[in-house]
C-alpha positions in Angstrom: -153.7 123.9 158.5 -157.7 123.0 157.7 -159.3 120.9 155.1 -163.2 119.8 154.5 -164.7 118.6 151.6 -168.4 118.4 150.4 -170.3 117.5 147.0 -171.9 119.1 144.0 -172.9 117.9 140.5 -171.5 118.8 137.2 -174.4 118.6 134.4 -173.6 117.6 130.9 -176.7 117.8 129.3 -179.1 115.8 131.4 -176.4 113.6 132.6 -174.6 114.5 135.8 -171.1 113.8 137.4 -170.4 113.8 141.6 -167.8 116.5 142.0 -165.9 116.7 145.3 -165.5 120.1 146.5 -162.2 120.4 148.8 -161.1 123.5 150.5 -157.7 123.6 152.1 -156.4 126.4 154.5 -152.9 127.1 154.8 -150.4 129.7 156.7 -149.7 132.4 154.5 -150.8 135.8 152.2 -154.9 135.6 152.3 -155.4 134.3 148.9 -158.4 132.5 147.1 -157.5 129.9 144.3 -160.0 127.8 142.5 -158.9 124.8 140.4 -160.6 122.0 138.7 -161.3 123.3 135.2 -163.9 125.9 136.2 -165.5 128.0 133.5 -165.8 131.9 133.8 -169.4 131.8 136.0 -167.9 129.4 138.1 -164.4 131.3 138.8 -166.8 134.3 139.8 -167.9 132.2 142.4 -165.0 133.4 144.7 -166.4 136.6 144.8 -169.8 135.5 145.5 -169.1 133.2 148.3 -166.5 135.5 150.2 -169.6 138.1 150.3 -172.4 135.7 151.0 -170.1 134.3 153.8 -169.3 137.4 155.3 -173.1 139.0 155.1 -174.3 135.7 156.8 -172.8 136.8 159.7 -169.5 134.2 159.2 -165.6 135.1 159.3 -163.9 134.7 156.5 -160.8 133.2 156.9 -157.7 135.2 156.4 -155.2 132.7 155.1 -154.0 130.6 152.0 -157.6 129.1 150.5 -157.3 126.6 147.9 -160.4 125.2 146.8 -160.1 122.3 144.3 -162.9 120.5 142.2 -162.4 116.7 141.4 -162.3 115.0 139.4 -160.2 117.6 137.8 -160.3 116.7 134.3 -164.1 117.1 133.9 -165.1 120.7 132.9 -167.6 122.8 135.4 -169.8 125.3 134.5 -172.5 127.5 136.2 -173.3 128.7 139.6 -174.6 125.9 141.2 -171.5 125.1 142.9 -171.7 128.0 145.3 -173.3 126.4 148.3 -171.0 123.3 148.4 -167.9 125.9 148.2 -169.0 128.1 150.9 -169.7 124.7 153.0 -166.5 123.3 152.4 -164.5 126.7 153.1 -166.4 127.1 156.5 -165.6 123.6 157.1 -162.1 123.9 156.6 -162.3 127.0 159.1 -163.9 124.7 161.5 -167.1 126.8 161.4 -168.8 123.6 160.4 -167.8 120.3 161.8 -166.0 118.9 158.5 -167.5 115.4 159.3 -170.7 116.8 158.7 -170.2 117.5 155.1 -168.5 114.8 153.5 -171.6 112.7 152.4 -173.9 115.5 151.5 -174.5 117.1 147.8 -175.2 120.6 147.8 -176.5 122.4 144.6 -177.4 126.3 144.7 -176.1 129.9 143.8 -175.3 132.4 146.6 -176.4 135.9 146.1 -174.3 138.5 147.7 -176.6 138.8 150.6 -176.2 135.3 151.4 -179.8 134.0 149.8 -179.8 130.7 148.0 -181.2 131.0 144.7 -182.2 128.2 142.2 -180.0 127.0 139.2 -181.3 125.0 136.0 -181.1 121.1 136.4 -182.1 120.6 139.7 -183.8 117.2 138.7 -181.1 115.7 136.7 -178.2 116.6 139.4 -180.1 115.2 141.9 -180.7 112.0 139.7 -176.7 111.7 139.4 -176.1 112.2 143.1 -178.7 109.1 143.8 -176.9 107.1 141.1 -173.7 107.6 142.6 -175.2 106.4 146.6 -176.0 109.8 148.1 -178.8 110.3 150.5 -178.7 113.8 151.7 -179.0 116.7 149.4 -179.3 120.2 150.2 -180.9 122.5 147.5 -182.7 126.0 147.3 -186.2 126.0 149.1 -188.1 127.0 146.1 -186.4 124.0 144.3 -187.0 121.5 146.9 -190.2 120.3 145.2 -188.4 119.1 142.0 -185.7 117.7 144.0 -188.1 115.5 146.0 -189.5 113.9 142.8 -186.0 111.4 143.2 -186.6 108.6 145.5 -184.6 107.3 148.2 -183.0 111.0 148.9 -183.5 113.2 152.0 -183.9 116.9 150.6 -183.2 119.8 152.6 -184.3 123.3 151.3 -182.8 126.2 152.6 -183.5 129.9 151.9 -180.1 131.4 152.9 -176.2 130.3 153.8 -177.5 131.4 157.4 -180.2 128.7 157.7 -177.5 126.1 156.1 -175.0 126.9 158.6 -177.6 126.6 161.5 -178.7 123.1 160.3 -175.0 121.9 159.7 -173.8 123.3 162.9 -176.9 122.2 165.1 -178.0 125.6 166.1 -181.2 127.1 166.1 -182.5 127.9 162.6 -183.1 131.5 161.9 -186.3 132.5 160.2 -185.7 134.5 157.0 -187.9 137.6 156.1 -190.5 137.1 153.5 -189.9 139.2 150.4 -193.3 141.8 150.0 -193.4 140.4 146.6 -194.6 136.9 148.0 -197.5 138.5 150.1 -198.6 140.8 146.9 -198.8 137.6 144.8 -195.8 138.9 142.6 -193.1 136.8 140.9 -190.4 135.4 143.2 -187.2 137.6 142.2 -185.3 134.2 143.2 -186.8 132.5 139.9 -186.0 135.4 137.6 -182.3 133.4 136.9 -183.8 130.0 135.8 -185.3 131.1 132.4 -182.8 131.6 129.7 -183.3 134.5 127.6 -184.7 133.8 124.2 -186.3 130.4 125.2 -190.1 131.1 125.8 -192.6 131.4 124.1 -190.9 134.0 121.3 -189.2 130.8 119.8 -192.2 128.2 119.9 -190.4 126.1 122.6 -192.4 125.6 125.5 -194.1 122.8 127.4 -198.0 122.3 127.0 -197.9 120.6 130.5 -201.4 120.1 131.9 -201.7 123.6 133.2 -201.0 124.9 129.5 -203.6 122.8 127.7 -206.5 124.8 126.5 -209.4 122.6 127.5 -211.5 125.0 125.1 -209.8 123.0 122.1 -211.7 119.9 121.2 -210.9 117.5 118.1 -215.0 117.7 117.3 -214.2 121.4 116.4 -212.1 120.2 113.2 -214.7 120.2 110.4 -214.7 117.2 107.9 -210.9 115.9 107.2 -212.1 112.3 108.0 -209.0 110.9 106.6 -207.0 113.4 108.3 -208.8 112.6 111.7 -208.2 108.8 111.0 -204.3 109.5 110.8 -204.1 111.8 113.9 -205.6 108.7 115.9 -203.4 106.0 114.2 -200.5 108.3 115.1 -201.4 108.9 118.7 -201.9 105.0 119.0 -198.9 104.0 117.8 -196.6 107.3 118.1 -196.5 107.3 114.3 -194.8 110.4 112.4 -197.4 112.1 110.4 -197.4 114.6 107.4 -200.4 116.7 106.6 -200.7 118.5 103.2 -203.1 120.4 102.1 -204.3 124.1 101.4 -204.1 127.2 103.9 -207.2 127.3 106.3 -208.1 123.8 106.1 -207.4 122.3 109.6 -203.7 121.4 109.4 -202.7 123.3 112.2 -205.9 122.6 114.6 -205.0 118.7 114.3 -201.7 119.0 115.1 -202.6 121.6 118.4 -205.2 118.7 119.5 -203.0 115.8 118.9 -201.1 116.0 122.4 -204.4 115.9 124.2 -205.1 112.6 122.8 -202.0 111.0 123.9 -201.7 109.0 127.1 -200.6 110.5 130.5 -196.9 110.0 130.8 -195.7 107.0 133.0 -193.4 107.9 136.1 -190.2 107.4 134.5 -191.4 109.1 131.6 -192.3 112.5 133.4 -188.8 112.3 134.9 -187.2 111.9 131.7 -189.5 115.1 130.2 -189.1 117.0 133.6 -185.0 116.8 133.7 -185.0 118.2 129.9 -187.4 121.1 130.7 -185.4 121.6 134.1 -181.8 122.1 132.3 -183.8 124.3 129.6 -185.6 126.6 132.3 -188.7 125.7 131.1 -190.4 124.1 134.2 -194.1 125.3 134.5 -194.1 127.6 137.8 -195.4 125.7 140.7 -195.5 122.5 138.8 -192.2 120.7 139.3 -193.4 117.3 137.7 -194.5 117.2 133.9 -196.8 114.4 133.5 -198.5 115.4 130.1 -197.2 115.2 126.5 -195.0 118.1 126.0 -195.5 120.1 122.8 -193.3 122.2 120.7 -193.8 124.3 117.8 -190.6 126.2 116.5 -191.2 128.9 113.8 -189.6 127.9 110.4 -186.8 130.5 111.0 -185.3 128.5 113.9 -181.7 127.3 113.1 -180.3 124.0 113.4 -179.1 124.8 117.0 -182.7 126.1 118.0 -184.0 122.8 116.3 -181.5 119.7 117.2 -179.8 121.6 120.4 -176.3 123.0 120.8 -175.5 127.0 121.0 -172.4 128.7 121.9 -170.7 127.3 125.2 -172.6 124.3 127.2 -174.9 122.7 124.4 -178.5 123.5 125.1 -181.4 121.1 124.4 -183.4 122.0 121.2 -186.7 121.5 120.3 -186.4 117.9 119.6 -185.6 117.0 123.3 -188.3 119.7 124.5 -190.8 117.6 122.4 -189.4 114.4 123.9 -192.1 111.8 124.7 -194.5 114.7 123.4 -195.4 116.3 119.7 -193.1 118.2 117.7 -195.0 120.2 115.1 -193.3 121.9 112.0 -195.6 124.0 110.6 -194.7 125.4 107.1 -192.3 122.6 106.8 -190.6 123.5 102.9 -189.9 126.9 104.5 -187.3 125.1 107.1 -183.8 125.2 105.9 -183.1 121.9 104.4 -179.9 121.2 106.3 -182.2 121.9 109.5 -184.7 119.3 108.3 -182.3 116.8 107.2 -180.7 117.3 110.7 -183.7 115.3 112.1 -182.6 112.2 110.3 -180.5 111.0 113.2 -182.7 111.3 116.3 -186.0 110.1 114.2 -184.0 106.9 114.3 -182.2 106.7 117.2 -184.5 108.4 119.9 -181.8 110.8 121.1 -179.3 113.4 119.4 -175.6 113.4 120.5 -174.0 117.3 120.1 -170.3 117.2 119.6 -168.4 120.4 121.4 -164.7 121.0 121.7 -165.3 120.7 125.5 -167.3 117.7 125.1 -170.1 115.6 123.8 -173.7 115.6 125.0 -176.5 113.5 124.6 -179.9 114.6 125.0 -183.3 112.3 124.6 -185.0 112.8 121.4 -188.0 110.5 120.9 -191.0 112.7 119.7 -193.9 112.2 117.4 -193.4 114.6 114.6 -196.2 116.7 112.5 -194.9 117.8 109.3 -197.4 120.5 107.8 -197.1 121.8 104.4 -199.1 123.8 101.4 -199.1 121.9 98.2 -197.4 124.2 96.4 -196.2 128.2 96.8 -199.9 129.7 96.3 -201.3 126.7 98.2 -203.9 125.9 95.8 -202.6 123.3 93.9 -205.1 120.1 93.9 -205.6 117.0 91.8 -209.2 117.5 91.4 -209.4 121.2 91.3 -208.0 123.8 88.8 -207.1 126.9 90.9 -203.2 127.0 91.3 -201.5 129.7 89.6 -198.0 128.2 90.1 -196.4 127.0 87.0 -195.1 123.4 87.5 -191.5 124.1 88.0 -192.3 126.2 90.9 -194.5 123.2 92.3 -191.7 121.0 91.6 -189.1 122.9 93.5 -191.3 123.7 96.5 -192.0 120.4 97.0 -188.6 119.1 96.5 -187.4 120.8 99.7 -188.7 118.0 101.6 -185.9 115.1 101.2 -186.7 111.7 100.5 -184.9 110.3 103.2 -186.7 112.7 105.6 -190.0 111.8 103.7 -189.3 108.0 104.2 -189.1 108.2 108.0 -192.7 109.4 108.0 -195.0 107.0 108.6 -198.7 108.5 107.9 -199.0 111.1 104.5 -202.4 112.5 104.3 -204.2 115.0 101.8 -206.0 117.4 103.5 -209.0 118.5 101.5 -210.2 122.0 101.4 -213.5 123.2 103.4 -216.5 123.5 101.4 -219.0 125.9 102.3 -221.6 123.1 102.9 -219.3 121.5 105.5 -218.9 124.7 107.2 -222.2 125.5 107.7 -223.5 122.3 107.7 -225.3 120.9 111.0 -224.5 117.3 110.5 -223.4 115.1 113.1 -220.0 116.2 114.5 -216.9 114.2 114.8 -215.7 112.4 117.9 -214.5 114.5 120.8 -211.2 114.7 121.9 -212.0 112.2 124.8 -213.8 109.8 123.2 -210.6 109.6 120.9 -208.2 109.6 123.8 -210.4 106.6 125.2 -209.7 104.5 122.1 -206.0 105.6 122.0 -205.5 104.6 125.5 -207.1 101.0 125.0 -205.2 100.7 122.0 -202.0 101.6 123.9 -202.8 99.0 126.5 -203.0 96.4 123.8 -199.6 97.1 122.6 -198.2 97.1 125.8 -199.2 94.0 126.8 -198.2 92.3 123.4 -194.8 93.9 124.3 -194.7 93.3 127.8 -191.0 91.9 128.7 -189.6 93.9 126.2 -188.0 97.2 126.3 -190.6 98.8 123.6 -193.8 100.2 124.9 -195.4 101.2 121.1 -195.4 99.7 118.1 -193.2 102.6 116.2 -190.3 101.5 118.8 -190.4 97.8 117.7 -187.6 97.3 115.2 -188.4 95.8 112.0 -186.5 92.4 112.3 -188.3 91.7 115.5 -191.7 92.4 113.6 -190.4 89.7 111.0 -189.4 87.2 113.3 -191.5 87.5 116.3 -195.1 89.0 115.3 -196.9 88.1 112.3 -199.6 89.1 110.6 -202.6 87.2 109.2 -201.2 84.9 106.4 -201.5 86.7 103.1 -201.9 89.8 104.5 -198.8 91.3 103.7 -198.8 90.3 99.7 -199.9 93.6 98.6 -197.6 95.4 100.7 -194.6 93.2 99.7 -195.4 93.7 95.9 -195.4 97.7 96.7 -191.9 96.9 97.5 -191.1 94.8 94.5 -192.2 97.7 92.4 -190.4 100.2 94.3 -193.2 101.8 96.0 -191.9 101.3 99.2 -188.3 101.0 100.6 -187.6 98.2 103.0 -187.8 100.9 105.8 -191.1 101.7 104.2 -192.1 98.0 104.5 -191.1 98.0 108.3 -193.3 101.1 108.9 -196.2 99.8 107.0 -196.2 96.8 109.1 -195.7 99.1 112.2 -198.9 101.2 111.2 -201.0 98.2 110.4 -200.2 96.5 114.3 -201.7 99.9 115.4 -204.9 99.6 113.4 -205.3 96.2 114.6 -204.9 97.4 118.0 -207.4 100.3 117.4 -210.0 98.1 115.7 -209.5 94.9 118.2 -207.7 92.5 116.1 -205.3 89.9 117.6 -203.1 90.7 114.7 -203.2 92.5 111.1 -205.3 91.2 108.4 -205.3 92.1 104.7 -208.0 95.2 105.4 -205.7 96.6 108.5 -202.5 96.4 106.0 -204.4 98.1 102.8 -205.2 100.9 105.5 -201.6 101.3 106.3 -200.6 101.4 102.9 -203.2 103.9 101.9 -202.3 105.9 104.8 -198.6 106.1 103.8 -198.8 106.3 99.9 -201.9 108.3 99.5 -203.0 105.8 96.9 -206.6 104.5 97.6 -206.3 100.8 98.2 -210.3 100.2 98.5 -210.8 100.3 102.2 -212.8 103.3 103.9 -210.7 105.5 106.2 -213.0 105.3 109.2 -211.9 103.0 111.8 -215.0 101.8 112.6 -215.6 100.2 109.3 -212.9 97.7 110.1 -214.2 95.8 113.0 
């Protein structure tokens, strides 16, 4: 009779549970039983592990073999348990000292030839192991850089099961032959299984990592649109949601695409959060295990609720709102989205996370993003208060604009009308607007002011501060909120809307260098939210 145990990690969303993998050998008819709520892909590991062990030169025990995954009440899925199962079996067969295996966490899939293949979710799995007190982790060699992002954990990257056996048995480590593809610069076939089919650029769910930012696109390329440029700067400085409405070709998409570049770089904790989500989704950029810039996600308007919010058949996967965590979610042609899909955004907009309930359990994904909505004013796109070019009947305009529900728009801080570009503006040789680098410097300075004010609190930006804290701890200048409070009394603003106006006013004050918002800062915040002129210039420089 032989017994050995080691550990692996079961993921539920981006949260992990350390699972003890136990192997027991008893005399009897040769059989291999796997227990502990495994799914189909994990049940198939019996054949993968047996072939990998034999093809690695080790002897498969011809006894009754039982492998248990504890705790048995937690559902387990995926092929990431293969390496731990193989090591536990070899420990029970005394090919490896069982005492060596007890405090090691192993994550990786085995090929039939014994090669170790990477799996999705390496980073959150190692984070879970570190939180549980484990200090040694074995992962596939090509995922070692991702696992090494977790401090306080010793990471061993192996290319094959033969190498793992040699390391654990204190034997000379064999050199594995490199694939010819590596020398020819072709993609590593071991990485082929990381990306889920249909999760790439075709759905718009992709990360705008540092390697993917197009530095040829600059905010100065946007012609005119002073109000919209101001709104974009305010949105970036405070993390406020933005709604751009205007005719086709006015620059709405250009503004949204340039927004991530003016956001500050992610802090270490934020980078780990974003990287963990993208690791689970299989969307980490090749050769860059850590995402340290704001991600950008722009799903097509035909996206389903599962694609936008998360879910899907079987194990719930992160949707666009989670892939845009700490970054920008851009919904172009917003009225063309399903109303059910749009209204599903209400909860993550308020809570900063999304909870997906399935029969197999509840999964929680982070979803604190900056939302940018873009829409035409009518079906033909030419409706304007100043020009009579629209051919749509009033009823069609009302139906089109009613596709965006009031509760959703009430959660948007900034609403700006984007004007049609004139020939004079397009061909003019006048001064260009500020560049991305100049705006990014101002945004960074404003964020630093807000962070200094919010030091010692759980919040980092103005958009995160609850309304009750704004009213009790940080006060505007005397009389500054009178106009906003009158708008609340007249029903122009809701209570939530008033809180959002105050948050925007604090962001405007941070941008122009005021210690606290004055009446002009609040007036600009009201103007940006309601679209009604309040007698203040839209240029931030005029408020200093």
